C-alpha positions in Angstrom: 34.4 170.1 149.1 33.2 173.1 151.0 32.6 172.5 154.7 30.1 174.6 156.6 30.1 174.4 160.4 26.6 173.5 161.4 25.4 175.2 164.5 22.5 174.2 166.5 21.3 176.2 169.7 19.8 174.6 172.6 18.5 178.2 173.9 17.8 181.6 172.6 20.4 183.2 174.8 23.1 180.9 173.5 21.9 182.0 169.8 22.2 185.6 170.7 25.6 185.2 172.2 27.0 183.7 169.3 25.1 185.9 166.6 26.3 189.2 168.6 29.6 187.8 169.5 31.6 190.5 167.6 29.7 193.3 169.4 30.2 191.6 172.8 33.7 191.2 172.1 34.1 194.9 170.8 32.4 196.3 174.0 34.2 193.6 176.3 30.7 193.2 178.1 28.5 190.3 178.9 25.2 189.5 177.2 23.2 191.1 180.1 25.1 194.3 180.0 24.8 194.6 176.1 21.2 194.3 176.7 21.0 196.8 179.6 23.1 199.2 177.3 20.9 198.8 174.1 23.9 197.3 172.1 21.9 194.4 171.0 19.0 194.7 168.3 16.9 192.2 170.3 13.9 192.5 167.9 15.9 191.7 164.8 17.7 188.8 166.7 14.4 187.3 167.8 13.0 187.3 164.3 16.0 185.5 163.0 15.7 183.0 166.1 12.1 182.3 165.0 13.1 182.1 161.2 15.7 179.6 162.2 13.0 177.4 164.0 10.9 177.4 160.9 13.5 176.2 158.3 13.6 172.6 157.0 16.7 170.6 157.9 18.2 171.0 154.4 17.7 174.9 154.4 20.1 177.2 155.8 20.4 180.9 156.8 23.4 182.6 154.9 24.7 185.9 155.6 27.1 187.4 153.3 29.5 190.4 154.5 28.5 193.9 153.6 31.7 194.4 151.8 30.9 191.7 149.2 27.5 193.1 148.7 29.1 196.4 148.1 31.5 195.1 145.7 28.9 193.3 143.7 26.1 195.6 143.8 27.8 199.0 144.4 25.9 199.6 147.8 24.0 198.0 150.5 21.9 200.8 151.8 18.2 200.9 151.1 17.5 197.3 150.3 20.2 195.1 148.9 19.7 191.9 151.0 22.7 190.4 152.9 21.0 187.5 154.4 19.4 184.7 152.5 17.4 181.5 153.2 18.2 178.6 150.7 19.9 175.2 150.1 23.1 174.0 148.8 22.5 172.5 145.4 26.0 171.9 144.3 29.6 172.2 145.6 33.2 171.9 144.3 36.5 172.4 145.9 36.1 176.2 145.1 32.4 176.9 145.2 29.0 176.3 146.1 25.8 176.7 144.3 23.1 178.1 146.5 19.9 177.3 145.3 15.9 178.0 146.0 17.2 181.1 147.7 15.1 184.0 148.9 16.1 187.1 150.9 15.6 186.5 154.7 13.8 189.5 155.9 10.4 188.9 154.3 10.6 185.2 155.5 11.5 186.5 159.1 8.3 188.4 159.1 6.5 185.2 158.1 8.0 183.1 160.6 7.3 185.8 163.4 3.6 185.5 162.2 3.6 181.7 162.4 5.4 181.9 165.9 2.7 184.2 167.1 -0.1 182.3 165.7 1.3 179.0 167.3 1.8 180.9 170.6 -2.0 181.9 170.6 -3.3 178.3 169.7 -1.2 176.9 172.6 -2.6 179.4 174.8 -6.1 178.4 173.6 -5.3 174.9 174.9 -4.6 176.2 178.4 -7.5 178.5 178.8 -11.2 178.1 178.2 -11.4 177.2 174.7 -12.9 179.7 172.3 -14.0 177.4 169.3 -14.5 180.4 166.9 -11.2 181.9 167.9 -9.3 178.7 167.7 -10.7 177.9 164.2 -9.8 181.5 163.2 -6.1 181.0 164.5 -5.8 177.5 162.9 -7.0 178.9 159.6 -4.4 181.5 159.7 -1.7 179.1 160.4 -2.8 177.0 157.7 -2.6 179.7 155.1 
């Protein structure tokens, strides 16, 4: 049986520290210093965070090392995905079957759109409600 460590994060900063741990260790700096020095791709990290928030409990984000993609495909530059969202369908002592998977990048864009629509809908609740705007936002979110 293959055992995957399940990680749950209580804050965005906790996620960033974990996700960027290698860069922080290589540079021997704090998260704040790494941000100040531009060592962290904050936009890409935030998109991943938003995607994780949209996953169902049985779905996971899987990142394969670039060396593995290069070995199997021959190269990774220019579009070979290394991050996927999917579910574990079957597992043995030596392998897992990753099913219903899709490259993560297009899903990150959708998750960001959902996050933006939800944020705007929540702001509609606190401000003077614009019924037409709220209906439009709700329709986009439903789509």
